[in-house]
All heavy atoms as an XYZ file, in Angstrom:
659
protein
N     -45.708    -24.718    -17.903
C     -44.317    -24.198    -18.203
C     -44.522    -22.765    -18.631
O     -45.378    -22.400    -19.446
C     -43.762    -25.048    -19.378
C     -42.348    -24.693    -19.724
S     -41.477    -25.861    -20.774
C     -42.063    -25.377    -22.387
N     -43.597    -21.899    -18.147
C     -43.623    -20.506    -18.459
C     -43.139    -20.363    -19.918
O     -42.420    -21.219    -20.444
C     -42.734    -19.677    -17.571
C     -41.231    -19.806    -17.802
C     -40.514    -20.971    -17.120
O     -41.209    -21.858    -16.589
O     -39.274    -20.984    -17.168
N     -43.550    -19.236    -20.580
C     -43.197    -18.980    -21.922
C     -41.711    -18.511    -22.005
O     -41.388    -17.546    -21.279
C     -44.056    -17.883    -22.552
O     -45.472    -18.364    -22.469
C     -43.758    -17.634    -23.989
N     -40.930    -19.161    -22.818
C     -39.517    -18.754    -22.987
C     -39.156    -18.820    -24.427
O     -39.697    -19.614    -25.170
C     -38.574    -19.715    -22.243
C     -38.551    -19.583    -20.774
C     -37.353    -20.324    -20.160
N     -37.654    -21.739    -20.111
C     -36.771    -22.676    -19.838
N     -35.500    -22.347    -19.650
N     -37.073    -23.942    -19.848
N     -38.199    -18.000    -24.864
C     -37.649    -18.071    -26.180
C     -36.145    -17.922    -26.099
O     -35.650    -17.364    -25.132
C     -38.223    -16.996    -27.110
O     -37.902    -15.686    -26.588
C     -39.747    -17.054    -27.253
N     -35.482    -18.382    -27.126
C     -34.061    -18.208    -27.276
C     -33.723    -18.129    -28.737
O     -34.133    -19.033    -29.506
C     -33.267    -19.427    -26.586
C     -31.776    -19.183    -26.627
O     -31.296    -18.115    -26.145
N     -31.044    -20.124    -27.089
N     -33.079    -17.110    -29.104
C     -32.709    -16.757    -30.500
C     -33.847    -17.118    -31.500
O     -33.645    -17.694    -32.563
C     -31.426    -17.376    -31.002
C     -30.254    -16.794    -30.170
C     -31.382    -18.907    -30.808
N     -35.040    -16.680    -31.177
C     -36.205    -16.860    -32.066
C     -36.922    -18.195    -31.920
O     -37.928    -18.446    -32.582
N     -36.422    -19.083    -31.119
C     -37.060    -20.422    -30.937
C     -37.919    -20.350    -29.664
O     -37.489    -19.901    -28.646
C     -36.055    -21.538    -30.736
C     -35.344    -21.920    -32.024
C     -34.270    -21.227    -32.552
C     -35.816    -23.081    -32.734
C     -33.624    -21.630    -33.684
C     -35.147    -23.448    -33.890
C     -34.105    -22.733    -34.362
O     -33.462    -23.139    -35.561
N     -39.217    -20.762    -29.775
C     -40.086    -20.866    -28.679
C     -39.803    -22.256    -27.997
O     -39.799    -23.299    -28.672
C     -41.534    -20.848    -29.101
C     -41.982    -19.579    -29.657
O     -41.499    -18.516    -29.137
O     -42.738    -19.565    -30.652
N     -39.526    -22.194    -26.698
C     -39.308    -23.397    -25.941
C     -40.629    -24.064    -25.669
O     -41.514    -23.522    -25.068
C     -38.554    -23.162    -24.577
C     -37.298    -22.327    -24.892
C     -38.274    -24.418    -23.887
C     -36.286    -22.952    -25.830
N     -40.743    -25.332    -26.172
C     -42.076    -26.010    -26.097
C     -42.058    -27.228    -25.162
O     -43.136    -27.694    -24.780
C     -42.601    -26.440    -27.479
C     -41.614    -27.339    -28.195
C     -42.957    -25.199    -28.262
C     -42.149    -27.882    -29.492
N     -40.883    -27.712    -24.791
C     -40.784    -28.859    -23.900
C     -39.474    -28.687    -23.098
O     -38.494    -28.115    -23.614
C     -40.795    -30.234    -24.547
C     -42.086    -30.491    -25.307
C     -42.176    -31.997    -25.477
C     -43.515    -32.319    -26.208
N     -44.653    -32.078    -25.419
N     -39.446    -29.203    -21.852
C     -38.213    -29.197    -21.047
C     -38.193    -30.410    -20.183
O     -39.281    -30.887    -19.655
C     -38.091    -27.889    -20.307
O     -39.087    -27.817    -19.308
N     -36.980    -30.847    -19.849
C     -36.778    -31.906    -18.892
C     -35.770    -31.268    -17.872
O     -34.639    -31.040    -18.243
C     -36.244    -33.160    -19.564
C     -37.216    -33.691    -20.569
C     -35.895    -34.231    -18.442
C     -36.721    -34.899    -21.389
N     -36.187    -31.171    -16.663
C     -35.348    -30.482    -15.620
C     -34.623    -31.609    -14.816
O     -35.210    -32.602    -14.319
C     -36.120    -29.640    -14.687
O     -36.671    -28.576    -15.428
N     -33.350    -31.452    -14.675
C     -32.475    -32.301    -13.834
C     -31.877    -31.451    -12.775
O     -31.891    -30.169    -12.894
C     -31.452    -32.996    -14.698
C     -31.952    -33.846    -15.866
C     -30.916    -34.366    -16.714
C     -32.830    -34.993    -15.340
N     -31.239    -31.954    -11.748
C     -30.713    -31.216    -10.684
C     -29.715    -30.097    -11.083
O     -29.735    -28.966    -10.618
C     -30.020    -32.231     -9.704
C     -30.823    -33.500     -9.985
C     -31.137    -33.443    -11.425
N     -28.805    -30.399    -12.047
C     -27.776    -29.510    -12.425
C     -28.001    -28.717    -13.757
O     -27.322    -27.780    -14.072
C     -26.443    -30.228    -12.517
C     -26.012    -30.912    -11.250
C     -25.771    -29.894    -10.111
O     -25.228    -28.815    -10.370
O     -26.096    -30.247     -8.977
N     -28.935    -29.206    -14.499
C     -29.240    -28.657    -15.846
C     -30.609    -29.028    -16.326
O     -31.315    -29.805    -15.638
C     -28.144    -29.176    -16.832
C     -28.255    -30.712    -17.022
C     -27.003    -31.275    -17.600
O     -26.149    -30.536    -18.101
O     -26.843    -32.497    -17.558
N     -30.970    -28.526    -17.460
C     -32.227    -28.983    -18.071
C     -31.957    -29.094    -19.561
O     -31.017    -28.516    -20.106
C     -33.372    -28.028    -17.774
C     -33.458    -26.829    -18.604
C     -34.677    -25.959    -18.355
O     -35.804    -26.412    -18.265
O     -34.504    -24.714    -18.174
N     -32.811    -29.856    -20.226
C     -32.738    -30.023    -21.656
C     -34.054    -29.497    -22.138
O     -35.119    -29.774    -21.631
C     -32.489    -31.490    -22.051
C     -31.112    -31.936    -21.657
C     -30.906    -32.531    -20.390
C     -30.043    -31.738    -22.499
C     -29.637    -32.888    -20.004
C     -28.732    -32.097    -22.074
C     -28.569    -32.683    -20.859
N     -33.967    -28.709    -23.261
C     -35.172    -28.062    -23.753
C     -35.341    -28.338    -25.297
O     -34.263    -28.558    -25.983
C     -35.220    -26.520    -23.482
C     -35.166    -26.271    -21.996
C     -34.049    -25.814    -24.278
N     -36.542    -28.253    -25.735
C     -36.831    -28.395    -27.161
C     -37.461    -27.081    -27.596
O     -38.431    -26.651    -26.982
C     -37.826    -29.571    -27.429
C     -38.424    -29.750    -28.747
C     -37.362    -29.973    -29.814
C     -39.423    -30.826    -28.742
N     -36.933    -26.491    -28.653
C     -37.484    -25.229    -29.202
C     -37.911    -25.395    -30.655
O     -37.425    -26.323    -31.325
N     -38.844    -24.559    -31.030
C     -39.360    -24.615    -32.425
C     -39.412    -23.197    -32.952
O     -39.662    -22.239    -32.208
C     -40.759    -25.259    -32.510
C     -41.793    -24.461    -31.715
C     -41.215    -25.392    -33.946
N     -39.066    -23.045    -34.237
C     -39.152    -21.775    -34.927
C     -39.741    -22.034    -36.348
O     -39.360    -23.035    -36.964
C     -37.780    -21.145    -35.043
C     -37.769    -19.812    -35.871
C     -36.536    -18.997    -35.752
C     -35.241    -19.544    -36.174
N     -34.092    -18.597    -36.232
N     -40.694    -21.243    -36.738
C     -41.281    -21.338    -38.029
C     -40.675    -20.315    -38.953
O     -40.753    -19.141    -38.693
C     -42.817    -21.206    -37.984
O     -43.297    -22.160    -37.023
C     -43.442    -21.437    -39.314
N     -40.148    -20.772    -40.108
C     -39.568    -19.903    -41.099
C     -40.144    -20.346    -42.433
O     -40.054    -21.466    -42.775
C     -38.035    -19.983    -41.138
C     -37.460    -19.102    -42.241
C     -37.478    -19.599    -39.762
N     -40.788    -19.344    -43.183
C     -41.363    -19.650    -44.477
C     -42.354    -20.869    -44.400
O     -42.406    -21.669    -45.285
C     -40.320    -19.889    -45.543
C     -39.484    -18.689    -45.745
O     -39.956    -17.580    -45.599
O     -38.293    -18.878    -46.125
N     -43.140    -20.924    -43.318
C     -44.066    -21.956    -43.166
C     -43.586    -23.332    -42.777
O     -44.344    -24.269    -42.662
N     -42.256    -23.455    -42.473
C     -41.708    -24.740    -42.123
C     -41.137    -24.571    -40.669
O     -40.508    -23.647    -40.330
C     -40.551    -25.103    -43.019
C     -41.018    -25.573    -44.375
C     -39.825    -26.143    -45.138
C     -40.364    -26.749    -46.452
N     -39.296    -27.535    -47.120
N     -41.406    -25.645    -39.877
C     -40.882    -25.670    -38.550
C     -39.484    -26.270    -38.543
O     -39.167    -27.242    -39.223
C     -41.758    -26.524    -37.610
C     -43.078    -25.898    -37.311
O     -43.218    -24.685    -37.391
N     -44.034    -26.707    -36.899
N     -38.620    -25.588    -37.777
C     -37.305    -26.184    -37.478
C     -37.178    -26.319    -35.910
O     -37.785    -25.491    -35.176
C     -36.189    -25.265    -38.008
O     -36.296    -23.929    -37.481
C     -36.140    -25.236    -39.515
N     -36.463    -27.257    -35.520
C     -36.411    -27.612    -34.084
C     -34.984    -27.611    -33.560
O     -34.064    -27.755    -34.344
C     -37.003    -29.026    -33.831
C     -38.416    -29.092    -34.302
C     -38.718    -29.566    -35.571
C     -39.482    -28.718    -33.469
C     -40.048    -29.595    -36.018
C     -40.801    -28.790    -33.911
C     -41.079    -29.198    -35.214
O     -42.348    -29.261    -35.655
N     -34.811    -27.370    -32.337
C     -33.483    -27.402    -31.652
C     -33.640    -27.972    -30.293
O     -34.679    -27.752    -29.594
C     -32.841    -26.001    -31.650
C     -33.680    -25.035    -30.828
C     -31.395    -26.108    -31.149
N     -32.692    -28.739    -29.865
C     -32.589    -29.125    -28.442
C     -31.315    -28.468    -27.931
O     -30.276    -28.429    -28.610
C     -32.518    -30.674    -28.254
O     -31.390    -31.171    -28.830
C     -33.758    -31.357    -28.814
N     -31.418    -28.020    -26.713
C     -30.287    -27.395    -26.002
C     -30.156    -27.941    -24.632
O     -31.162    -28.315    -23.974
C     -30.460    -25.861    -25.860
C     -30.258    -24.987    -26.992
C     -29.063    -24.810    -27.665
C     -31.163    -24.148    -27.586
N     -29.212    -23.878    -28.670
C     -30.560    -23.471    -28.676
C     -32.549    -23.891    -27.413
C     -31.146    -22.540    -29.491
C     -33.196    -23.012    -28.227
C     -32.446    -22.313    -29.244
N     -28.969    -27.955    -24.145
C     -28.661    -28.042    -22.716
C     -28.836    -26.655    -22.141
O     -28.357    -25.671    -22.810
C     -27.268    -28.658    -22.502
S     -26.921    -28.788    -20.702
N     -29.440    -26.500    -21.007
C     -29.684    -25.167    -20.456
C     -29.364    -25.147    -19.000
O     -29.705    -26.063    -18.260
C     -31.129    -24.710    -20.683
S     -31.554    -23.107    -20.209
N     -28.759    -24.023    -18.534
C     -28.415    -23.799    -17.127
C     -29.056    -22.475    -16.704
O     -28.962    -21.499    -17.434
C     -26.945    -23.815    -16.854
C     -26.586    -23.546    -15.435
C     -26.281    -25.111    -17.298
N     -29.691    -22.479    -15.611
C     -30.348    -21.274    -15.020
C     -31.406    -20.592    -15.951
O     -31.619    -19.442    -15.872
C     -29.290    -20.215    -14.703
C     -28.316    -20.664    -13.608
O     -28.793    -21.464    -12.740
O     -27.147    -20.313    -13.598
N     -31.997    -21.404    -16.836
C     -33.060    -20.972    -17.723
C     -32.649    -19.792    -18.626
O     -33.466    -19.117    -19.286
C     -34.323    -20.600    -16.936
C     -34.923    -21.779    -16.213
C     -36.243    -21.516    -15.645
C     -36.683    -22.636    -14.838
N     -37.910    -23.250    -15.242
N     -31.302    -19.560    -18.711
C     -30.859    -18.424    -19.575
C     -29.592    -18.814    -20.382
O     -29.320    -18.200    -21.389
C     -30.470    -17.185    -18.740
O     -29.460    -17.558    -17.772
C     -31.690    -16.624    -18.042
N     -28.859    -19.795    -19.927
C     -27.637    -20.165    -20.666
C     -27.838    -21.403    -21.467
O     -27.706    -22.575    -20.992
C     -26.506    -20.421    -19.559
C     -25.216    -20.678    -20.172
O     -25.036    -20.792    -21.400
N     -24.219    -20.998    -19.307
N     -28.165    -21.196    -22.753
C     -28.486    -22.293    -23.663
C     -27.148    -22.659    -24.461
O     -26.504    -21.809    -24.948
C     -29.507    -21.861    -24.687
C     -30.862    -21.573    -24.030
C     -31.120    -20.255    -23.517
C     -31.854    -22.532    -23.894
C     -32.352    -19.985    -22.972
C     -33.039    -22.232    -23.378
C     -33.308    -20.965    -22.888
O     -34.520    -20.620    -22.294
N     -26.808    -23.926    -24.488
C     -25.641    -24.289    -25.214
C     -25.772    -25.719    -25.814
O     -26.619    -26.466    -25.494
C     -24.375    -24.159    -24.306
C     -24.529    -24.885    -23.027
N     -25.164    -24.327    -21.938
C     -24.090    -26.103    -22.598
C     -25.139    -25.184    -20.930
N     -24.462    -26.245    -21.324
N     -24.794    -26.031    -26.688
C     -24.715    -27.331    -27.387
C     -26.008    -27.641    -28.098
O     -26.689    -28.671    -27.875
C     -24.365    -28.441    -26.420
C     -23.096    -28.243    -25.613
C     -23.072    -28.135    -24.260
C     -21.920    -28.071    -26.273
C     -21.888    -27.939    -23.545
C     -20.689    -27.838    -25.676
C     -20.716    -27.823    -24.242
O     -19.543    -27.579    -23.613
N     -26.448    -26.761    -28.981
C     -27.676    -27.014    -29.735
C     -27.521    -28.044    -30.813
O     -26.547    -28.198    -31.470
N     -28.594    -28.911    -30.873
C     -28.748    -29.915    -31.941
C     -29.926    -29.420    -32.833
O     -31.057    -29.367    -32.273
C     -29.084    -31.289    -31.423
C     -27.987    -31.908    -30.555
N     -28.137    -33.090    -29.950
C     -26.687    -31.429    -30.286
C     -26.984    -33.421    -29.354
N     -26.161    -32.394    -29.511
N     -29.730    -29.073    -34.050
C     -30.752    -28.477    -34.941
C     -31.271    -29.608    -35.781
O     -30.555    -30.317    -36.491
C     -30.133    -27.361    -35.751
C     -29.767    -26.251    -34.856
C     -28.531    -26.186    -34.234
C     -30.616    -25.156    -34.547
C     -28.138    -25.135    -33.373
C     -30.306    -24.167    -33.719
C     -29.039    -24.160    -33.094
O     -28.716    -23.135    -32.261
N     -32.619    -29.686    -35.840
C     -33.293    -30.869    -36.374
C     -34.550    -30.419    -37.174
O     -35.222    -29.492    -36.666
C     -33.709    -31.914    -35.277
C     -32.476    -32.315    -34.464
C     -34.428    -33.128    -35.834
C     -32.791    -32.931    -33.120
N     -34.852    -30.995    -38.276
C     -35.969    -30.560    -39.089
C     -37.255    -31.341    -38.820
O     -38.334    -30.912    -39.216
C     -35.655    -30.652    -40.604
O     -35.349    -31.952    -40.953
N     -37.172    -32.490    -38.073
C     -38.327    -33.315    -37.860
C     -38.689    -33.332    -36.385
O     -37.856    -33.599    -35.494
C     -37.980    -34.719    -38.334
C     -39.110    -35.754    -38.091
O     -40.100    -35.673    -38.841
O     -38.974    -36.548    -37.132
N     -39.991    -33.094    -36.087
C     -40.456    -33.051    -34.665
C     -40.194    -34.341    -33.945
O     -39.662    -34.304    -32.790
C     -41.945    -32.687    -34.651
C     -42.488    -32.644    -33.234
C     -42.111    -31.623    -32.337
C     -43.385    -33.584    -32.780
C     -42.610    -31.622    -31.034
C     -43.886    -33.606    -31.520
C     -43.489    -32.609    -30.624
O     -43.971    -32.582    -29.339
N     -40.544    -35.503    -34.525
C     -40.313    -36.756    -33.815
C     -38.814    -36.972    -33.483
O     -38.485    -37.348    -32.402
C     -40.838    -37.894    -34.663
C     -40.685    -39.259    -33.979
C     -41.208    -40.412    -34.878
C     -41.044    -41.709    -34.194
N     -41.471    -42.800    -35.046
N     -37.947    -36.715    -34.430
C     -36.530    -36.835    -34.196
C     -36.025    -35.893    -33.150
O     -35.137    -36.177    -32.370
C     -35.740    -36.664    -35.520
C     -35.963    -37.815    -36.457
C     -35.545    -39.152    -35.894
O     -34.529    -39.350    -35.289
N     -36.501    -40.129    -36.003
N     -36.632    -34.677    -33.065
C     -36.294    -33.669    -32.059
C     -36.676    -34.221    -30.661
O     -35.877    -34.015    -29.737
C     -36.870    -32.376    -32.374
N     -37.854    -34.826    -30.622
C     -38.256    -35.403    -29.279
C     -37.338    -36.541    -28.852
O     -36.938    -36.556    -27.688
C     -39.665    -35.913    -29.417
C     -40.825    -34.980    -29.157
C     -42.134    -35.684    -29.375
C     -40.765    -34.377    -27.776
N     -37.003    -37.339    -29.773
C     -36.074    -38.435    -29.498
C     -34.749    -37.874    -29.018
O     -34.189    -38.331    -27.974
C     -35.914    -39.369    -30.717
C     -37.152    -40.138    -30.975
C     -34.693    -40.311    -30.504
C     -37.206    -40.836    -32.339
N     -34.234    -36.825    -29.641
C     -32.983    -36.243    -29.298
C     -33.090    -35.632    -27.884
O     -32.191    -35.768    -27.030
C     -32.602    -35.158    -30.325
C     -31.160    -34.625    -29.996
O     -30.190    -35.414    -30.215
O     -31.054    -33.451    -29.645
N     -34.161    -34.957    -27.576
C     -34.404    -34.363    -26.234
C     -34.276    -35.444    -25.206
O     -33.610    -35.332    -24.154
C     -35.711    -33.685    -26.189
C     -36.183    -33.120    -24.854
C     -35.371    -31.918    -24.508
C     -37.641    -32.754    -24.883
N     -35.020    -36.552    -25.379
C     -35.067    -37.623    -24.392
C     -33.747    -38.349    -24.269
O     -33.266    -38.664    -23.171
C     -36.158    -38.642    -24.684
C     -37.581    -38.054    -24.623
C     -38.532    -38.340    -25.582
C     -37.952    -37.120    -23.637
C     -39.812    -37.803    -25.580
C     -39.186    -36.584    -23.619
C     -40.118    -36.929    -24.549
O     -41.385    -36.390    -24.469
N     -33.033    -38.513    -25.349
C     -31.737    -39.154    -25.370
C     -30.719    -38.352    -24.636
O     -29.884    -38.828    -23.909
C     -31.257    -39.498    -26.765
C     -32.011    -40.587    -27.416
C     -31.715    -41.959    -26.856
O     -30.659    -42.218    -26.325
O     -32.639    -42.804    -26.974
N     -30.740    -37.008    -24.858
C     -29.830    -36.172    -24.128
C     -30.050    -36.189    -22.629
O     -29.119    -36.225    -21.868
C     -29.939    -34.704    -24.696
C     -29.457    -34.588    -26.093
C     -29.507    -33.189    -26.575
N     -28.374    -32.442    -26.115
C     -28.075    -31.269    -26.437
N     -28.776    -30.603    -27.319
N     -27.011    -30.640    -25.989
N     -31.282    -36.133    -22.218
C     -31.576    -36.195    -20.800
C     -31.189    -37.537    -20.266
O     -30.571    -37.616    -19.170
C     -33.087    -35.917    -20.525
N     -31.471    -38.610    -20.966
C     -31.104    -39.930    -20.572
C     -29.550    -40.049    -20.388
O     -29.070    -40.671    -19.385
C     -31.616    -40.959    -21.579
C     -31.217    -42.399    -21.275
C     -31.753    -43.297    -22.452
C     -31.156    -44.671    -22.379
N     -31.543    -45.430    -23.550
N     -28.854    -39.543    -21.306
C     -27.345    -39.566    -21.213
C     -26.821    -38.829    -20.031
O     -25.899    -39.323    -19.324
N     -27.456    -37.703    -19.676
C     -27.016    -36.969    -18.500
C     -27.358    -37.732    -17.205
O     -26.569    -37.755    -16.268
C     -27.703    -35.575    -18.491
O     -27.275    -34.852    -17.340
N     -28.514    -38.340    -17.175
C     -28.901    -39.123    -16.025
C     -27.958    -40.304    -15.856
O     -27.523    -40.620    -14.743
C     -30.339    -39.572    -16.131
C     -31.318    -38.393    -16.014
C     -30.682    -40.615    -15.100
C     -32.759    -38.642    -16.457
N     -27.635    -40.972    -16.986
C     -26.726    -42.150    -16.892
C     -25.375    -41.738    -16.453
O     -24.706    -42.423    -15.638
C     -26.697    -42.836    -18.276
C     -25.922    -44.150    -18.204
C     -26.599    -45.173    -17.285
O     -27.799    -45.468    -17.483
N     -25.888    -45.699    -16.251
N     -24.877    -40.597    -16.936
C     -23.554    -40.103    -16.486
C     -23.574    -39.906    -14.978
O     -22.603    -40.311    -14.281
C     -23.221    -38.790    -17.213
C     -21.896    -38.295    -16.912
C     -20.692    -38.576    -17.538
C     -21.534    -37.440    -15.814
N     -19.644    -37.895    -16.988
C     -20.108    -37.214    -15.897
C     -22.210    -36.761    -14.810
C     -19.393    -36.355    -15.014
C     -21.555    -35.978    -13.911
C     -20.139    -35.765    -14.052
N     -24.618    -39.345    -14.432
C     -24.714    -39.044    -13.024
C     -24.774    -40.378    -12.216
O     -24.062    -40.535    -11.214
C     -26.009    -38.211    -12.703
O     -25.890    -36.958    -13.437
C     -26.112    -37.952    -11.213
N     -25.499    -41.295    -12.723
C     -25.565    -42.604    -12.065
C     -24.218    -43.296    -12.012
O     -23.753    -43.779    -10.970
C     -26.618    -43.536    -12.694
C     -28.033    -43.003    -12.417
C     -26.435    -45.005    -12.228
C     -29.115    -43.667    -13.274
N     -23.503    -43.287    -13.166
C     -22.211    -43.894    -13.201
C     -21.263    -43.244    -12.244
O     -20.398    -43.976    -11.597
C     -21.632    -43.766    -14.652
C     -22.382    -44.607    -15.615
O     -23.154    -45.497    -15.198
N     -22.181    -44.401    -16.883
N     -21.298    -41.905    -12.086
C     -20.351    -41.247    -11.159
C     -20.784    -41.450     -9.648
O     -19.953    -41.450     -8.803
C     -20.238    -39.768    -11.503
C     -19.352    -39.598    -12.701
N     -19.856    -39.812    -14.000
C     -18.070    -39.290    -12.814
C     -18.817    -39.615    -14.852
N     -17.720    -39.364    -14.159
N     -22.043    -41.686     -9.396
C     -22.462    -42.007     -8.041
C     -21.924    -43.382     -7.648
O     -21.541    -43.559     -6.461
C     -23.948    -41.989     -7.949
C     -24.683    -40.645     -7.911
C     -26.176    -40.796     -8.048
C     -24.264    -39.818     -6.806
N     -21.893    -44.284     -8.560
C     -21.459    -45.638     -8.241
C     -19.918    -45.637     -7.952
O     -19.433    -46.514     -7.255
C     -21.735    -46.569     -9.403
C     -23.242    -46.848     -9.588
C     -23.617    -47.598    -10.796
O     -22.699    -47.831    -11.701
O     -24.811    -47.957    -10.920
N     -19.174    -44.664     -8.471
C     -17.727    -44.617     -8.248
C     -17.414    -44.082     -6.884
O     -16.280    -44.202     -6.400
C     -17.097    -43.706     -9.319
C     -17.196    -44.243    -10.712
C     -16.727    -43.291    -11.775
O     -16.344    -42.187    -11.464
O     -16.746    -43.700    -12.940
N     -18.336    -43.426     -6.181
C     -18.105    -42.838     -4.891
C     -18.120    -43.876     -3.781
O     -18.647    -44.847     -3.754
C     -19.095    -41.765     -4.554
C     -19.011    -40.614     -5.509
C     -20.075    -39.514     -5.234
O     -20.877    -39.612     -4.315
N     -20.013    -38.432     -6.037
């Protein structure tokens, strides 16, 4: 994965889907890590951040967000 940052957060994980990706970022302030998950489009448009203080919870949030997007896509395919 290429090195990316957004508003001081280093992107450390990503899940790419056809229309978007979900990323996990980390920033260290005063020796403490804070995490964020974002929905991202075109690797530059980060939005809908979820800010989390625990790494495990941030990973869960990342996977849940990607899972929700995949489920939404599946549901809409079935309607066609």
